[in-house]
C-alpha positions as a Markdown table, in Angstrom:
| # | Residue | x | y | z |
|---|---|---|---|---|
| 1 | Met | 0.0 | 0.0 | 0.0 |
| 2 | Arg | 1.0 | 3.6 | -0.5 |
| 3 | Thr | -0.1 | 6.7 | 1.3 |
| 4 | Gln | 1.2 | 10.2 | 2.0 |
| 5 | Val | 1.0 | 10.1 | 5.8 |
| 6 | Gly | 0.9 | 7.0 | 7.8 |
| 7 | Ile | -0.6 | 7.6 | 11.3 |
| 8 | Val | 0.0 | 5.2 | 14.2 |
| 9 | Gly | -2.7 | 5.5 | 16.9 |
| 10 | Ala | -6.4 | 6.3 | 16.7 |
| 11 | Gly | -6.6 | 8.5 | 19.8 |
| 12 | Pro | -7.5 | 12.2 | 19.6 |
| 13 | Ala | -4.1 | 13.2 | 18.1 |
| 14 | Gly | -4.1 | 10.6 | 15.3 |
| 15 | Leu | -7.7 | 11.1 | 14.4 |
| 16 | Met | -7.6 | 14.8 | 14.5 |
| 17 | Leu | -4.4 | 14.8 | 12.3 |
| 18 | Ser | -6.1 | 12.5 | 9.8 |
| 19 | His | -9.2 | 14.8 | 9.8 |
| 20 | Leu | -7.1 | 18.0 | 9.3 |
| 21 | Leu | -5.1 | 16.4 | 6.5 |
| 22 | His | -8.3 | 15.3 | 4.7 |
| 23 | Leu | -9.5 | 18.9 | 4.8 |
| 24 | Ala | -6.2 | 19.9 | 3.1 |
| 25 | Gly | -6.5 | 17.2 | 0.4 |
| 26 | Ile | -3.7 | 15.0 | 1.9 |
| 27 | Glu | -4.1 | 11.2 | 2.1 |
| 28 | Ser | -3.6 | 9.3 | 5.3 |
| 29 | Ile | -4.1 | 5.8 | 6.8 |
| 30 | Val | -4.7 | 5.4 | 10.6 |
| 31 | Leu | -3.6 | 2.2 | 12.2 |
| 32 | Glu | -4.9 | 1.2 | 15.7 |
| 33 | Cys | -4.2 | -1.9 | 17.8 |
| 34 | Arg | -7.5 | -1.7 | 19.7 |
| 35 | Ser | -11.0 | -2.1 | 18.4 |
| 36 | Arg | -13.3 | 0.8 | 17.5 |
| 37 | Gln | -15.5 | 0.0 | 20.5 |
| 38 | Tyr | -12.6 | 0.0 | 22.9 |
| 39 | Ile | -11.3 | 3.5 | 21.9 |
| 40 | Glu | -14.8 | 4.9 | 21.9 |
| 41 | Asp | -15.6 | 3.5 | 25.3 |
| 42 | Arg | -12.2 | 4.3 | 27.0 |
| 43 | Val | -12.9 | 6.9 | 29.7 |
| 44 | Arg | -10.3 | 9.7 | 29.7 |
| 45 | Ala | -10.0 | 13.4 | 30.5 |
| 46 | Gly | -13.0 | 15.7 | 29.8 |
| 47 | Val | -11.8 | 19.4 | 29.9 |
| 48 | Leu | -11.4 | 21.1 | 26.5 |
| 49 | Glu | -9.6 | 24.4 | 26.2 |
| 50 | Gln | -11.2 | 27.2 | 24.2 |
| 51 | Gly | -8.8 | 26.6 | 21.3 |
| 52 | Thr | -9.6 | 22.9 | 21.1 |
| 53 | Val | -13.3 | 23.7 | 21.1 |
| 54 | Asp | -12.9 | 26.4 | 18.4 |
| 55 | Leu | -10.8 | 24.0 | 16.2 |
| 56 | Met | -13.5 | 21.2 | 16.4 |
| 57 | Ile | -16.2 | 23.7 | 15.4 |
| 58 | Glu | -14.3 | 25.3 | 12.6 |
| 59 | Thr | -13.4 | 22.0 | 11.1 |
| 60 | Gly | -16.9 | 20.5 | 11.1 |
| 61 | Val | -16.6 | 18.0 | 14.0 |
| 62 | Gly | -18.1 | 20.1 | 16.7 |
| 63 | Gln | -21.9 | 19.8 | 16.2 |
| 64 | Arg | -22.5 | 17.4 | 19.1 |
| 65 | Leu | -19.9 | 19.2 | 21.2 |
| 66 | Gln | -22.0 | 22.4 | 20.8 |
| 67 | Arg | -25.2 | 20.5 | 21.8 |
| 68 | Glu | -23.9 | 18.4 | 24.7 |
| 69 | Gly | -20.7 | 20.1 | 26.0 |
| 70 | Leu | -20.9 | 21.9 | 29.3 |
| 71 | Arg | -19.3 | 25.3 | 29.0 |
| 72 | His | -17.7 | 26.6 | 32.2 |
| 73 | Asp | -17.1 | 30.3 | 32.5 |
| 74 | Gly | -15.4 | 29.9 | 35.9 |
| 75 | Val | -13.6 | 27.5 | 38.2 |
| 76 | Trp | -13.6 | 27.2 | 42.0 |
| 77 | Phe | -10.7 | 26.8 | 44.4 |
| 78 | Ser | -11.6 | 25.6 | 47.9 |
| 79 | Phe | -9.4 | 25.8 | 51.0 |
| 80 | Gly | -9.9 | 26.6 | 54.6 |
| 81 | Gly | -13.5 | 25.4 | 54.3 |
| 82 | Arg | -14.4 | 28.1 | 51.8 |
| 83 | Arg | -14.9 | 28.2 | 48.0 |
| 84 | His | -13.5 | 31.0 | 45.9 |
| 85 | Arg | -14.5 | 31.5 | 42.2 |
| 86 | Ile | -12.2 | 32.6 | 39.4 |
| 87 | His | -14.2 | 34.0 | 36.5 |
| 88 | Leu | -12.3 | 32.7 | 33.5 |
| 89 | Ala | -14.4 | 34.3 | 30.8 |
| 90 | Glu | -14.3 | 37.8 | 32.4 |
| 91 | Leu | -10.5 | 37.6 | 32.8 |
| 92 | Thr | -9.7 | 36.3 | 29.3 |
| 93 | Gly | -12.1 | 38.2 | 27.0 |
| 94 | Gly | -14.8 | 35.6 | 26.9 |
| 95 | Arg | -12.7 | 32.5 | 26.7 |
| 96 | Ala | -13.7 | 29.4 | 28.8 |
| 97 | Ile | -13.4 | 25.7 | 29.1 |
| 98 | Thr | -15.9 | 23.0 | 28.1 |
| 99 | Val | -16.5 | 19.7 | 29.8 |
| 100 | Tyr | -16.8 | 17.1 | 27.0 |
| 101 | Ala | -15.3 | 13.6 | 27.6 |
| 102 | Gln | -12.3 | 12.5 | 25.5 |
| 103 | Gln | -14.2 | 9.4 | 24.3 |
| 104 | Glu | -16.9 | 11.7 | 22.9 |
| 105 | Val | -14.2 | 13.6 | 20.9 |
| 106 | Val | -12.9 | 10.2 | 19.6 |
| 107 | Lys | -16.4 | 9.2 | 18.6 |
| 108 | Asp | -17.0 | 12.4 | 16.7 |
| 109 | Leu | -13.7 | 12.1 | 14.9 |
| 110 | Val | -14.1 | 8.5 | 14.0 |
| 111 | Gln | -17.6 | 9.1 | 12.6 |
| 112 | Ser | -16.3 | 12.0 | 10.6 |
| 113 | Arg | -13.5 | 10.0 | 9.1 |
| 114 | Val | -15.7 | 7.0 | 8.3 |
| 115 | Glu | -18.3 | 9.3 | 6.6 |
| 116 | Ala | -15.6 | 10.9 | 4.5 |
| 117 | Gly | -14.2 | 7.5 | 3.4 |
| 118 | Gly | -11.1 | 7.8 | 5.5 |
| 119 | Gln | -9.0 | 4.7 | 6.2 |
| 120 | Ile | -8.8 | 3.6 | 9.8 |
| 121 | Val | -7.6 | 0.0 | 10.3 |
| 122 | Phe | -8.5 | -1.3 | 13.8 |
| 123 | Glu | -7.2 | -4.3 | 15.7 |
| 124 | Val | -3.9 | -4.6 | 13.9 |
| 125 | Asp | -1.0 | -6.7 | 15.3 |
| 126 | Asp | 2.8 | -6.6 | 15.2 |
| 127 | Leu | 3.2 | -3.0 | 14.2 |
| 128 | Ser | 6.6 | -1.7 | 13.4 |
| 129 | Val | 8.1 | 1.3 | 11.6 |
| 130 | His | 11.2 | 1.2 | 9.3 |
| 131 | Asp | 13.5 | 3.4 | 7.3 |
| 132 | Leu | 12.6 | 6.5 | 9.3 |
| 133 | Asp | 15.5 | 8.6 | 7.9 |
| 134 | Ser | 14.8 | 7.7 | 4.3 |
| 135 | Pro | 12.5 | 9.5 | 1.8 |
| 136 | Leu | 10.0 | 6.6 | 2.0 |
| 137 | Pro | 9.5 | 5.3 | 5.6 |
| 138 | Lys | 7.4 | 2.2 | 6.0 |
| 139 | Ile | 4.9 | 0.8 | 8.5 |
| 140 | Arg | 4.5 | -3.0 | 8.7 |
| 141 | Tyr | 1.6 | -4.7 | 10.5 |
| 142 | Ala | -0.6 | -7.8 | 10.5 |
| 143 | Lys | -4.3 | -7.9 | 10.2 |
| 144 | Asp | -6.3 | -11.1 | 10.5 |
| 145 | Gly | -3.1 | -13.1 | 10.1 |
| 146 | Val | -2.1 | -11.3 | 6.8 |
| 147 | Arg | 1.1 | -9.2 | 6.7 |
| 148 | His | 0.9 | -5.7 | 5.2 |
| 149 | Glu | 3.3 | -2.9 | 4.4 |
| 150 | Ile | 2.5 | 0.8 | 3.9 |
| 151 | Val | 5.0 | 3.0 | 2.1 |
| 152 | Cys | 4.6 | 6.6 | 3.3 |
| 153 | Asp | 6.0 | 10.1 | 2.7 |
| 154 | Phe | 5.8 | 10.7 | 6.5 |
| 155 | Ile | 4.8 | 8.8 | 9.6 |
| 156 | Ala | 3.0 | 10.4 | 12.6 |
| 157 | Gly | 3.6 | 8.6 | 15.9 |
| 158 | Cys | 0.4 | 9.2 | 17.8 |
| 159 | Asp | 0.5 | 5.9 | 19.7 |
| 160 | Gly | 0.7 | 7.2 | 23.3 |
| 161 | Phe | 3.2 | 7.0 | 26.1 |
| 162 | His | 3.5 | 3.2 | 25.8 |
| 163 | Gly | 3.6 | 3.0 | 22.0 |
| 164 | Phe | 6.4 | 1.7 | 19.8 |
| 165 | Cys | 7.1 | 4.8 | 17.6 |
| 166 | Arg | 9.2 | 6.6 | 20.2 |
| 167 | Pro | 11.3 | 3.6 | 21.1 |
| 168 | Ser | 11.9 | 3.1 | 17.3 |
| 169 | Val | 14.1 | 6.3 | 17.3 |
| 170 | Pro | 17.8 | 5.4 | 17.4 |
| 171 | Glu | 19.4 | 5.6 | 20.9 |
| 172 | Gly | 21.0 | 8.9 | 21.6 |
| 173 | Val | 18.8 | 11.0 | 19.4 |
| 174 | Ile | 16.1 | 11.8 | 22.0 |
| 175 | Gln | 16.7 | 13.6 | 25.3 |
| 176 | Val | 14.1 | 12.7 | 28.0 |
| 177 | Tyr | 13.0 | 15.0 | 30.8 |
| 178 | Glu | 10.9 | 13.4 | 33.5 |
| 179 | Arg | 9.4 | 14.0 | 36.9 |
| 180 | Val | 7.4 | 11.3 | 38.7 |
| 181 | Tyr | 5.2 | 12.6 | 41.5 |
| 182 | Pro | 5.0 | 10.7 | 44.9 |
| 183 | Phe | 1.2 | 10.6 | 44.8 |
| 184 | Ala | -1.7 | 9.6 | 42.5 |
| 185 | Trp | -5.4 | 10.2 | 42.0 |
| 186 | Leu | -8.1 | 7.8 | 43.0 |
| 187 | Gly | -10.9 | 8.7 | 40.6 |
| 188 | Ile | -14.6 | 7.6 | 40.5 |
| 189 | Leu | -17.5 | 8.1 | 38.1 |
| 190 | Ala | -20.8 | 8.3 | 40.0 |
| 191 | Glu | -24.4 | 8.3 | 39.1 |
| 192 | Ala | -25.1 | 11.5 | 41.0 |
| 193 | Ala | -26.3 | 14.9 | 39.6 |
| 194 | Pro | -23.4 | 17.4 | 40.0 |
| 195 | Thr | -24.0 | 19.8 | 42.9 |
| 196 | Ser | -21.8 | 22.5 | 41.3 |
| 197 | Glu | -22.0 | 23.8 | 37.8 |
| 198 | Glu | -18.3 | 24.3 | 37.7 |
| 199 | Leu | -15.1 | 22.4 | 38.7 |
| 200 | Ile | -13.9 | 22.7 | 42.3 |
| 201 | Tyr | -10.2 | 22.2 | 43.1 |
| 202 | Thr | -9.8 | 21.5 | 46.9 |
| 203 | Tyr | -6.7 | 21.8 | 49.1 |
| 204 | Thr | -6.9 | 20.3 | 52.6 |
| 205 | Glu | -4.5 | 18.9 | 55.2 |
| 206 | Arg | -5.9 | 15.5 | 54.3 |
| 207 | Gly | -4.9 | 15.9 | 50.7 |
| 208 | Phe | -6.1 | 17.2 | 47.3 |
| 209 | Ala | -9.6 | 16.5 | 45.9 |
| 210 | Leu | -11.3 | 17.5 | 42.7 |
| 211 | Phe | -15.0 | 17.8 | 41.9 |
| 212 | Ser | -15.9 | 17.5 | 38.2 |
| 213 | Met | -18.7 | 16.1 | 36.0 |
| 214 | Arg | -19.3 | 14.4 | 32.7 |
| 215 | Ser | -23.0 | 15.2 | 32.2 |
| 216 | Pro | -26.0 | 16.6 | 34.1 |
| 217 | Gln | -26.4 | 13.1 | 35.6 |
| 218 | Ile | -22.8 | 11.9 | 36.1 |
| 219 | Thr | -20.2 | 13.3 | 38.5 |
| 220 | Arg | -16.4 | 12.7 | 38.2 |
| 221 | Leu | -14.4 | 13.0 | 41.5 |
| 222 | Tyr | -10.8 | 12.5 | 42.5 |
| 223 | Leu | -8.9 | 12.4 | 45.7 |
| 224 | Gln | -5.2 | 12.3 | 46.3 |
| 225 | Cys | -3.8 | 8.9 | 47.3 |
| 226 | Thr | -0.6 | 6.9 | 47.1 |
| 227 | Pro | 0.7 | 5.6 | 43.7 |
| 228 | Asp | 0.4 | 2.0 | 44.9 |
| 229 | Glu | -3.0 | 2.4 | 46.4 |
| 230 | Asn | -5.0 | -0.9 | 46.7 |
| 231 | Leu | -8.5 | -0.4 | 45.4 |
| 232 | Thr | -9.8 | -3.3 | 47.5 |
| 233 | Glu | -9.1 | -1.1 | 50.6 |
| 234 | Trp | -11.4 | 1.6 | 49.1 |
| 235 | Pro | -15.0 | 0.4 | 49.2 |
| 236 | Asp | -17.5 | 2.9 | 48.0 |
| 237 | Asp | -18.5 | 4.0 | 51.5 |
| 238 | Arg | -14.9 | 4.8 | 52.4 |
| 239 | Val | -14.4 | 6.8 | 49.1 |
| 240 | Trp | -17.5 | 8.9 | 49.7 |
| 241 | Glu | -16.7 | 9.5 | 53.3 |
| 242 | Glu | -13.2 | 10.7 | 52.4 |
| 243 | Leu | -14.4 | 12.8 | 49.5 |
| 244 | Cys | -17.0 | 14.5 | 51.7 |
| 245 | Arg | -14.6 | 15.1 | 54.5 |
| 246 | Arg | -12.2 | 16.9 | 52.1 |
| 247 | Met | -14.7 | 18.8 | 50.0 |
| 248 | Arg | -17.5 | 19.8 | 52.5 |
| 249 | Thr | -17.4 | 23.6 | 53.1 |
| 250 | Gln | -18.5 | 25.8 | 55.9 |
| 251 | Asp | -21.6 | 26.9 | 54.0 |
| 252 | Gly | -22.8 | 23.2 | 53.9 |
| 253 | Trp | -21.8 | 22.5 | 50.2 |
| 254 | Ala | -20.8 | 18.8 | 49.6 |
| 255 | Pro | -20.9 | 16.5 | 46.6 |
| 256 | Ala | -24.0 | 14.5 | 46.0 |
| 257 | Val | -23.5 | 10.8 | 46.8 |
| 258 | Gly | -24.6 | 8.1 | 44.3 |
| 259 | Pro | -23.8 | 4.7 | 42.9 |
| 260 | Val | -20.1 | 4.4 | 41.9 |
| 261 | Ile | -19.9 | 3.1 | 38.3 |
| 262 | Gln | -16.2 | 3.2 | 37.8 |
| 263 | Lys | -13.1 | 3.4 | 40.0 |
| 264 | Gly | -9.4 | 3.6 | 39.3 |
| 265 | Val | -6.0 | 5.0 | 40.3 |
| 266 | Thr | -4.1 | 7.3 | 38.0 |
| 267 | Gly | -0.4 | 7.9 | 38.5 |
| 268 | Met | 1.1 | 11.3 | 38.0 |
| 269 | Arg | 4.2 | 12.3 | 36.0 |
| 270 | Ser | 5.7 | 15.1 | 33.9 |
| 271 | Phe | 7.5 | 13.8 | 30.7 |
| 272 | Val | 8.9 | 15.6 | 27.7 |
| 273 | Ile | 11.2 | 14.4 | 24.9 |
| 274 | Glu | 13.3 | 16.6 | 22.7 |
| 275 | Pro | 13.2 | 16.6 | 19.7 |
| 276 | Met | 9.8 | 15.3 | 18.8 |
| 277 | Gln | 11.0 | 14.2 | 15.3 |
| 278 | Phe | 13.5 | 12.0 | 13.6 |
| 279 | Gly | 13.9 | 11.8 | 9.9 |
| 280 | Arg | 10.4 | 11.4 | 8.5 |
| 281 | Leu | 8.8 | 10.4 | 11.9 |
| 282 | Phe | 6.9 | 13.0 | 13.8 |
| 283 | Leu | 5.8 | 12.3 | 17.4 |
| 284 | Ala | 2.6 | 13.9 | 18.8 |
| 285 | Gly | 0.5 | 13.8 | 21.9 |
| 286 | Asp | 1.3 | 11.4 | 24.7 |
| 287 | Ala | 4.0 | 9.7 | 22.6 |
| 288 | Ala | 6.1 | 12.9 | 23.1 |
| 289 | His | 4.9 | 14.3 | 26.4 |
| 290 | Ile | 2.8 | 13.7 | 29.5 |
| 291 | Val | 1.5 | 16.2 | 32.0 |
| 292 | Pro | 0.0 | 15.6 | 35.4 |
| 293 | Pro | -3.8 | 15.8 | 35.1 |
| 294 | Thr | -4.2 | 18.7 | 37.5 |
| 295 | Gly | -4.2 | 21.3 | 34.7 |
| 296 | Ala | -6.4 | 19.2 | 32.4 |
| 297 | Lys | -3.9 | 19.7 | 29.5 |
| 298 | Gly | -3.1 | 16.3 | 28.0 |
| 299 | Leu | -5.7 | 16.1 | 25.2 |
| 300 | Asn | -5.4 | 19.7 | 24.5 |
| 301 | Leu | -1.6 | 19.5 | 24.0 |
| 302 | Ala | -2.2 | 16.6 | 21.6 |
| 303 | Ile | -4.6 | 18.6 | 19.5 |
| 304 | Ser | -2.1 | 21.5 | 19.5 |
| 305 | Asp | 0.7 | 19.3 | 18.2 |
| 306 | Val | -1.2 | 17.9 | 15.3 |
| 307 | Arg | -2.5 | 21.3 | 14.3 |
| 308 | Val | 1.1 | 22.5 | 13.9 |
| 309 | Leu | 2.0 | 19.3 | 12.1 |
| 310 | Ser | -1.0 | 19.4 | 9.7 |
| 311 | Gln | -0.1 | 23.0 | 8.8 |
| 312 | Ala | 3.5 | 22.1 | 8.1 |
| 313 | Leu | 2.5 | 19.1 | 5.9 |
| 314 | Glu | 0.0 | 21.2 | 4.0 |
| 315 | Val | 2.7 | 23.7 | 3.2 |
| 316 | Phe | 5.0 | 20.9 | 2.1 |
| 317 | Tyr | 2.5 | 19.4 | -0.3 |
| 318 | Lys | 1.6 | 22.7 | -1.8 |
| 319 | Ser | 5.0 | 24.2 | -2.2 |
| 320 | Gly | 7.7 | 21.6 | -1.4 |
| 321 | Arg | 8.9 | 23.7 | 1.5 |
| 322 | Thr | 10.3 | 21.8 | 4.5 |
| 323 | Asp | 11.1 | 24.7 | 6.8 |
| 324 | Leu | 7.9 | 24.3 | 8.8 |
| 325 | Leu | 8.4 | 20.5 | 9.1 |
| 326 | Asp | 12.0 | 21.2 | 10.3 |
| 327 | Gln | 10.6 | 23.7 | 12.9 |
| 328 | Tyr | 7.8 | 21.3 | 14.1 |
| 329 | Ser | 9.5 | 20.2 | 17.3 |
| 330 | Ala | 10.8 | 23.6 | 18.4 |
| 331 | Lys | 7.4 | 25.2 | 17.8 |
| 332 | Cys | 5.5 | 22.6 | 19.7 |
| 333 | Leu | 8.0 | 22.4 | 22.6 |
| 334 | Arg | 7.7 | 26.2 | 23.2 |
| 335 | Arg | 4.0 | 25.7 | 24.1 |
| 336 | Ile | 4.5 | 22.3 | 25.8 |
| 337 | Trp | 7.0 | 23.6 | 28.3 |
| 338 | Lys | 4.7 | 26.5 | 29.2 |
| 339 | Val | 1.9 | 23.9 | 29.8 |
| 340 | Gln | 4.3 | 21.7 | 31.8 |
| 341 | Arg | 5.2 | 24.7 | 34.0 |
| 342 | Phe | 1.5 | 25.5 | 34.6 |
| 343 | Ser | 0.6 | 21.8 | 35.4 |
| 344 | Trp | 3.6 | 21.5 | 37.7 |
| 345 | Trp | 2.6 | 24.7 | 39.5 |
| 346 | Met | -1.1 | 23.6 | 39.9 |
| 347 | Thr | 0.1 | 20.2 | 41.2 |
| 348 | Ser | 2.6 | 21.7 | 43.6 |
| 349 | Met | 0.1 | 24.2 | 45.0 |
| 350 | Leu | -2.7 | 21.7 | 45.6 |
| 351 | His | -1.2 | 18.4 | 46.8 |
| 352 | Leu | 0.5 | 17.2 | 50.0 |
| 353 | Phe | 4.0 | 16.1 | 49.5 |
| 354 | Pro | 5.7 | 13.5 | 51.7 |
| 355 | Gly | 7.8 | 15.2 | 54.4 |
| 356 | Ala | 5.9 | 18.5 | 54.1 |
| 357 | Asp | 5.7 | 20.5 | 57.3 |
| 358 | Gly | 3.8 | 23.4 | 58.7 |
| 359 | Phe | 5.9 | 25.8 | 56.6 |
| 360 | Asp | 4.8 | 24.1 | 53.4 |
| 361 | His | 1.2 | 24.1 | 54.5 |
| 362 | Arg | 1.2 | 27.8 | 55.2 |
| 363 | Arg | 3.0 | 28.6 | 52.0 |
| 364 | Gln | 0.4 | 26.7 | 49.9 |
| 365 | Leu | -2.4 | 28.5 | 51.7 |
| 366 | Ala | -0.8 | 31.8 | 51.0 |
| 367 | Glu | -0.4 | 30.9 | 47.3 |
| 368 | Leu | -4.1 | 30.0 | 47.1 |
| 369 | Asp | -5.1 | 33.2 | 49.0 |
| 370 | Tyr | -3.1 | 35.2 | 46.5 |
| 371 | Ile | -4.4 | 33.7 | 43.3 |
| 372 | Thr | -8.0 | 34.0 | 44.5 |
| 373 | Ser | -7.8 | 37.6 | 45.7 |
| 374 | Ser | -5.3 | 39.2 | 43.3 |
| 375 | Arg | -6.7 | 40.1 | 39.8 |
| 376 | Ala | -3.2 | 39.7 | 38.4 |
| 377 | Gly | -2.9 | 36.2 | 40.0 |
| 378 | Met | -6.4 | 35.2 | 38.8 |
| 379 | Thr | -5.7 | 36.5 | 35.3 |
| 380 | Ser | -2.5 | 34.5 | 35.0 |
| 381 | Leu | -4.3 | 31.3 | 36.1 |
| 382 | Ala | -7.2 | 32.0 | 33.9 |
| 383 | Glu | -5.1 | 32.6 | 30.8 |
| 384 | Asn | -3.3 | 29.3 | 31.3 |
| 385 | Tyr | -6.4 | 27.3 | 32.3 |
| 386 | Val | -8.5 | 28.2 | 29.2 |
| 387 | Gly | -5.5 | 27.6 | 27.0 |
| 388 | Leu | -2.6 | 29.5 | 25.6 |
| 389 | Pro | -2.8 | 30.3 | 21.9 |
| 390 | Leu | -2.5 | 27.2 | 19.6 |
| 391 | Asp | 0.0 | 29.0 | 17.4 |
């Protein structure tokens, strides 16, 4: 087989890249190890930056998002038993965030590619990439026991943190920057109507907690725990007791309790590689970087990456110019490191660290007091939270 761009991974990055290339008249084939049902049912992050929302609408895959997405003009920070609201839209000229689950984004993109006749091959085995520094790199895989090879002009590695594209780069080419955090999040989905219309980030001496939602009927909640937490030691009653102890405020607010329909532990790390390209291979999304979930940036960074890559590829196919492709990594990394800084800052401000003492506790409270009372502090947080420019 022959295509212009071979895309490994049918997550938000790979699917959005294929969609953007289609709009530019560029052929692509997407290869995915999992089934369509698996990727459409896999629960992931649910906060979209304004730029991600705008891109989906502008490129024709935002119809359901506009109907079902929950726009939030503000966000709450809770500490000392009191909630404090930061008005995102007021501080950023009308920009906001939208709660719309990642699996819904994936469903929309898959449907769009299928309707447009796009090629997505699910449930492939034994994937490998070859000749990355040649003019015609190749992807080899098996499907239903039959071996296939795709000859490409370029390969986009959108196969996540545990994918095989990044390890296919020769040793010594990539520099890895990493920070593993000494805590994790225990997250639940609950059949309970949200008792707040906006997200609430909570700092307490018992640890961090986050109130979020997925729909008017489903609440998403998290609490800080250890990375090796044993879920069998967290029956539903204990989870709710701890969530309410951390989140209940002096005015009586607390999350509504309901049946838990999903439970899991999410580890936290910061991870960046430089550069994000080798030869004709370009890495995007989680294949190139991971952020702790505190700032809700993972999906949004992936969309930003492929927007930059699609524009560079469009220029190449129209004019033969390679300068934007050569600059892909540097352009993406400038935004990635700003987002890493913000996610690290949010994480450090809101979580308890092992060995922390009274000084650390007072310092964190002072930081929270500042960003909820200073317009300059609130504006800085709001600008980063709704999303830095995609360009």
